[in-house]
C-alpha positions as CSV (number, residue, x, y, z in Angstrom):
1,X,119.6,165.6,127.4
2,X,117.0,167.2,125.2
3,X,119.4,167.6,122.2
4,X,120.3,163.9,122.2
5,X,116.7,162.9,122.5
6,X,115.6,165.0,119.6
7,X,118.6,164.0,117.3
8,X,117.4,160.5,116.4
9,X,113.9,161.6,115.4
10,X,115.3,164.4,113.2
11,X,117.8,162.1,111.7
12,X,115.2,159.5,110.9
13,X,112.9,162.2,109.5
14,X,115.6,163.3,107.0
15,X,116.5,159.7,106.2
16,X,112.9,158.9,105.4
17,X,112.5,161.9,103.2
18,X,115.6,161.0,101.2
19,X,114.3,157.4,100.8
20,X,111.0,158.7,99.6
21,X,112.6,161.1,97.0
22,X,114.9,158.4,95.7
23,X,112.0,155.8,95.5
24,X,109.9,158.4,93.6
25,X,112.6,159.3,91.2
26,X,113.4,155.6,90.5
27,X,109.7,154.8,90.1
28,X,109.0,157.5,87.6
29,X,112.2,157.0,85.6
30,X,112.3,155.1,82.4
31,X,113.6,151.4,81.8
32,X,117.0,152.9,80.5
33,X,117.5,154.7,83.9
34,X,116.6,151.7,86.0
35,X,118.7,149.4,83.9
36,X,121.8,151.5,84.2
37,X,121.4,152.0,87.9
38,X,120.9,148.2,88.5
39,X,123.9,147.5,86.3
40,X,126.1,149.8,88.3
41,X,125.1,148.2,91.5
42,X,125.7,144.7,90.1
43,X,129.1,145.7,88.7
44,X,130.2,146.9,92.1
45,X,129.5,143.6,93.6
46,X,131.1,141.7,90.7
47,X,134.3,143.8,91.1
48,X,135.1,142.1,94.4
49,X,136.3,139.2,92.1
50,X,139.7,140.0,90.7
51,X,139.1,137.6,87.8
52,X,135.7,139.1,86.9
53,X,137.1,142.6,87.1
54,X,140.0,142.0,84.8
55,X,137.5,140.4,82.3
56,X,134.9,143.1,82.4
57,X,137.1,146.3,82.9
58,X,138.8,147.8,79.8
59,X,142.6,146.9,79.4
60,X,144.3,148.7,76.5
61,X,146.3,145.7,75.4
62,X,143.2,143.3,75.3
63,X,141.0,145.7,73.3
64,X,143.6,145.9,70.5
65,X,144.4,142.9,68.3
66,X,145.0,140.0,68.5
67,X,142.7,139.8,71.6
68,X,139.7,142.0,70.7
69,X,137.9,142.1,74.0
70,X,135.1,144.3,72.4
71,X,132.5,143.5,75.2
72,X,134.7,145.5,77.7
73,X,133.5,148.7,75.7
74,X,129.9,147.8,77.1
75,X,130.8,146.5,80.5
76,X,133.6,148.8,81.7
77,X,131.4,151.9,82.7
78,X,129.5,149.6,85.3
79,X,132.6,148.4,87.1
80,X,133.1,150.4,90.3
81,X,135.6,149.7,93.1
82,X,134.2,152.1,95.7
83,X,130.7,152.5,97.2
84,X,130.9,156.3,97.0
85,X,131.5,156.1,93.2
86,X,128.3,154.0,93.0
87,X,126.4,156.6,94.8
88,X,127.6,159.4,92.6
89,X,126.9,157.3,89.4
90,X,123.4,156.6,90.5
91,X,122.7,160.1,91.4
92,X,124.0,161.5,88.1
93,X,122.1,158.9,86.1
94,X,118.9,159.8,88.1
95,X,119.6,163.5,87.5
96,X,119.9,162.8,83.8
97,X,116.6,160.9,83.8
98,X,114.8,163.7,85.6
99,X,116.1,166.7,83.6
100,X,117.2,165.3,80.2
101,X,115.1,162.2,79.5
102,X,111.8,164.3,79.2
103,X,113.4,166.6,76.7
104,X,115.4,163.8,74.7
105,X,113.4,160.7,75.2
106,X,114.7,157.3,76.4
107,X,116.2,156.3,73.1
108,X,118.2,159.5,72.8
109,X,119.5,159.1,76.3
110,X,120.7,155.6,75.6
111,X,122.4,156.7,72.5
112,X,124.0,159.5,74.4
113,X,125.2,157.1,77.2
114,X,126.6,154.6,74.7
115,X,128.4,157.2,72.5
116,X,130.0,159.1,75.4
117,X,131.4,155.9,77.0
118,X,132.7,154.5,73.7
119,X,134.5,157.8,73.1
120,X,135.9,157.9,76.5
121,X,137.2,154.4,76.2
122,X,138.9,155.1,72.8
123,X,140.4,158.3,74.2
124,X,141.8,156.4,77.3
125,X,143.3,153.6,75.1
126,X,145.0,156.1,72.8
127,X,146.3,157.9,75.9
128,X,147.9,154.7,77.3
129,X,149.2,153.8,73.8
130,X,150.9,157.2,73.7
131,X,152.4,156.7,77.2
132,X,153.8,153.3,76.2
133,X,155.2,154.8,72.9
134,X,157.1,157.4,75.0
135,X,158.2,155.1,77.9
136,X,158.2,151.6,76.5
137,X,156.7,150.6,79.8
138,X,154.3,147.5,79.1
139,X,152.4,148.3,82.4
140,X,150.4,151.0,80.6
141,X,149.0,148.5,78.2
142,X,148.6,145.3,80.4
143,X,148.2,146.6,84.0
144,X,146.0,149.6,83.4
145,X,142.1,149.2,83.8
146,X,139.6,151.7,82.7
147,X,136.3,151.6,84.5
148,X,133.5,153.7,85.9
149,X,131.2,156.5,84.7
150,X,133.5,159.4,85.2
151,X,133.3,160.4,81.6
152,X,129.6,160.2,81.5
153,X,129.3,162.2,84.7
154,X,131.3,165.0,82.8
155,X,129.0,164.6,79.8
156,X,125.9,165.1,81.8
157,X,127.3,168.3,83.3
158,X,127.7,169.7,79.7
159,X,124.3,168.7,78.9
160,X,122.8,170.4,81.9
161,X,124.8,173.5,81.1
162,X,123.4,173.5,77.6
163,X,119.8,173.6,78.8
164,X,120.1,175.8,82.0
165,X,123.4,177.7,81.8
166,X,122.3,180.6,84.0
167,X,120.8,178.7,86.8
168,X,122.4,179.8,90.0
169,X,123.6,176.9,92.2
170,X,125.0,178.9,95.1
171,X,126.2,182.3,96.0
172,X,129.9,182.7,97.0
173,X,131.9,185.6,98.1
174,X,133.5,185.6,94.5
175,X,130.1,185.8,92.9
176,X,127.3,183.5,91.8
177,X,128.1,179.8,90.9
178,X,126.0,178.9,87.9
179,X,125.6,175.8,85.9
180,X,127.8,177.1,83.1
181,X,130.7,177.1,85.6
182,X,130.3,173.4,86.6
183,X,132.2,171.6,83.8
184,X,135.4,173.7,84.0
185,X,135.3,173.9,87.8
186,X,134.9,170.1,88.2
187,X,137.7,169.5,85.7
188,X,140.0,171.8,87.6
189,X,139.2,170.0,90.9
190,X,139.9,166.6,89.2
191,X,143.3,167.9,88.0
192,X,144.3,169.3,91.3
193,X,143.3,166.0,93.1
194,X,145.3,164.1,90.7
195,X,148.4,166.3,91.2
196,X,147.9,165.9,95.0
197,X,147.7,162.1,94.7
198,X,144.0,161.8,95.5
199,X,142.9,160.3,92.1
200,X,144.4,157.8,89.6
201,X,146.0,159.2,86.5
202,X,143.3,158.1,84.2
203,X,140.4,160.0,85.9
204,X,141.4,163.4,84.4
205,X,141.7,161.8,81.0
206,X,138.3,160.3,81.3
207,X,136.6,163.5,82.6
208,X,138.3,165.6,79.8
209,X,137.2,163.1,77.1
210,X,133.8,163.1,78.4
211,X,133.5,166.8,78.3
212,X,134.9,167.0,74.8
213,X,132.9,164.1,73.4
214,X,129.6,165.5,74.9
215,X,130.2,169.0,73.6
216,X,131.1,167.8,70.0
217,X,127.9,165.6,69.9
218,X,125.6,168.2,71.3
219,X,127.0,171.0,69.3
220,X,127.2,169.4,65.8
221,X,125.5,166.0,65.6
222,X,122.5,165.6,68.0
223,X,119.3,165.2,65.9
224,X,116.3,167.3,67.1
225,X,112.6,166.9,66.4
226,X,112.5,169.6,63.8
227,X,115.0,167.8,61.7
228,X,118.0,170.0,62.5
229,X,121.3,168.8,64.1
230,X,123.4,170.3,66.9
231,X,123.2,173.5,68.9
232,X,124.8,176.5,67.3
233,X,123.8,179.0,70.0
234,X,126.5,181.7,70.8
235,X,126.3,180.7,74.4
236,X,127.4,177.1,73.8
237,X,130.7,177.7,72.0
238,X,133.7,175.9,73.1
239,X,135.4,179.1,74.4
240,X,132.4,179.8,76.7
241,X,133.5,176.9,78.9
242,X,136.5,178.9,80.0
243,X,136.9,182.2,82.0
244,X,136.3,185.4,80.2
245,X,140.0,186.3,80.4
246,X,141.1,183.5,78.2
247,X,138.2,183.1,76.0
248,X,139.6,185.1,73.1
249,X,142.7,182.8,73.0
250,X,140.6,179.7,73.3
251,X,138.3,181.0,70.5
252,X,141.3,181.3,68.1
253,X,142.3,177.8,68.6
254,X,138.8,176.3,68.6
255,X,137.8,178.3,65.4
256,X,141.0,176.9,63.7
257,X,140.1,173.3,64.7
258,X,136.5,173.9,63.6
259,X,137.8,175.1,60.1
260,X,140.0,172.0,59.7
261,X,137.0,169.8,60.6
262,X,134.9,171.6,58.0
263,X,137.6,171.0,55.3
264,X,137.6,167.4,56.2
265,X,133.8,167.3,56.0
266,X,133.5,166.1,59.7
267,X,131.3,169.1,60.4
268,X,129.1,171.4,58.4
269,X,129.6,175.1,58.2
270,X,127.0,177.3,59.8
271,X,124.5,178.4,57.3
272,X,122.6,181.7,58.0
273,X,119.2,182.2,56.3
274,X,117.8,185.8,56.2
275,X,114.1,186.3,55.8
276,X,114.0,189.8,54.4
277,X,110.1,189.5,53.8
278,X,109.4,189.1,57.5
279,X,106.7,191.7,58.6
280,X,108.6,192.9,61.7
281,X,112.3,192.7,61.1
282,X,115.0,190.7,59.5
283,X,115.2,187.2,61.0
284,X,118.2,184.9,61.2
285,X,117.8,181.1,61.7
286,X,120.7,178.9,62.5
287,X,120.6,175.2,62.0
288,X,120.2,173.3,65.3
289,X,118.8,176.2,67.2
290,X,115.7,175.2,69.1
291,X,112.6,177.5,68.5
292,X,112.0,177.5,72.3
293,X,115.6,178.6,72.9
294,X,115.1,181.5,70.5
295,X,111.9,182.5,72.1
296,X,113.5,182.5,75.6
297,X,116.3,184.7,74.3
298,X,113.8,187.1,72.8
299,X,111.8,187.4,76.0
300,X,115.0,188.0,77.9
301,X,116.0,190.8,75.5
302,X,112.5,192.4,75.8
303,X,112.7,192.3,79.7
304,X,116.1,193.8,79.6
305,X,114.9,196.6,77.2
306,X,111.9,197.3,79.4
307,X,114.1,197.7,82.5
308,X,116.4,200.2,80.7
309,X,113.5,202.2,79.6
310,X,111.9,202.3,83.0
311,X,115.3,203.3,84.5
312,X,115.6,206.0,81.8
313,X,112.2,207.4,82.7
314,X,112.8,207.5,86.3
315,X,116.0,209.5,85.8
316,X,114.3,211.8,83.2
317,X,111.2,212.8,85.3
318,X,111.9,214.9,88.4
319,X,110.6,213.7,91.7
320,X,109.0,216.3,94.0
321,X,108.8,215.8,97.8
322,X,105.3,216.1,99.4
323,X,106.5,218.7,101.9
324,X,108.2,220.9,99.3
325,X,106.2,223.9,98.2
326,X,106.3,224.4,94.5
327,X,105.2,227.6,92.7
328,X,103.8,227.5,89.3
329,X,106.0,228.8,86.7
330,X,105.4,232.3,85.3
331,X,104.0,232.5,81.9
332,X,106.6,233.0,79.2
333,X,106.4,236.4,77.5
334,X,107.9,236.6,74.1
335,X,110.5,239.3,73.7
336,X,110.2,241.7,70.8
337,X,113.9,242.3,70.5
338,X,115.5,240.3,67.9
339,X,118.3,237.9,69.2
340,X,117.1,238.3,72.8
341,X,115.8,234.7,73.4
342,X,115.1,233.0,76.6
343,X,115.4,229.3,77.3
344,X,112.1,227.3,77.5
345,X,110.4,226.9,80.9
346,X,110.7,223.7,82.8
347,X,107.0,222.9,82.1
348,X,107.7,223.2,78.4
349,X,110.6,220.8,78.8
350,X,108.5,218.3,80.6
351,X,105.7,218.6,78.0
352,X,108.3,218.1,75.2
353,X,109.8,215.1,76.9
354,X,106.4,213.5,77.4
355,X,105.5,214.1,73.7
356,X,108.8,212.5,72.7
357,X,108.2,209.3,75.0
358,X,104.6,209.0,73.6
359,X,105.9,209.1,69.9
360,X,108.5,206.6,70.9
361,X,105.9,204.3,72.4
362,X,103.8,204.4,69.3
363,X,106.6,203.6,66.9
């Protein structure tokens, strides 16, 4: 049949296209991206050995004294048990190399990778330790294994949201699905799959720890080329990760935690500098705000203002049909009787509106 004859060539065409794209992305990436991808593939094959998996994955009891298996903090992200996890990890690392590495650099990407995975490991160990304290079940300390790049996947979602929050991924009946919706949506999906029994219990903890660690680092501590730290933009607050309905409640909690961190000197308070001597208007600069981001916001505001002015002009000026016959207005004659005034003619109203618009354009 014609359909069956055409199916293999089309499938081979798409397969070759995917191979070319993967090869090009891998060839143009840095040594850091290539090393992480190779390490994930090697770790997947090593995980077939139970002894090697136990020695290289993170076990809470063996990370604490008297064992101190500190090397597992480095090796556990590369240990995967399923092939689809390897594919997801390589895809996310490649996306990070394509979008974030040109902006950050290879060294900053390596720092981000190491810091996130270390924070995720410590968060998981504390979670298992808390579970052991509540239940006195030694299985939480000796039989639990933390592995994979789940936390790093969440961290990359936060970083992509920081740079392209309004990028539309898809259009749904409920509205447009943008990059800023990805972290919360994936976290909700992970929790639902855990409740349904589709994921292990540590996965939600790893994903949530990756989200929190990535946001804290990018918000307060990441060093930029202009000497500033963090990103204090209003669109990157902790409450902005949640739906608009509960953002005020989350903002109260997050602001309280931020005030506590400032008192403990773990974070610096936002300092606003006012340049009153600027020629155009008062300018406000926030530490950690990228000048390119400020310029992008300014251009967006100017575009919105122009659209409002254009819409206002279209509503103000009357539109006459070509087929409609119009008669010129009769010249207005002043009345001599005091108190007997007439409203201005439509032509006078139009001329006054044009003069007002011209004066506003000049100012």
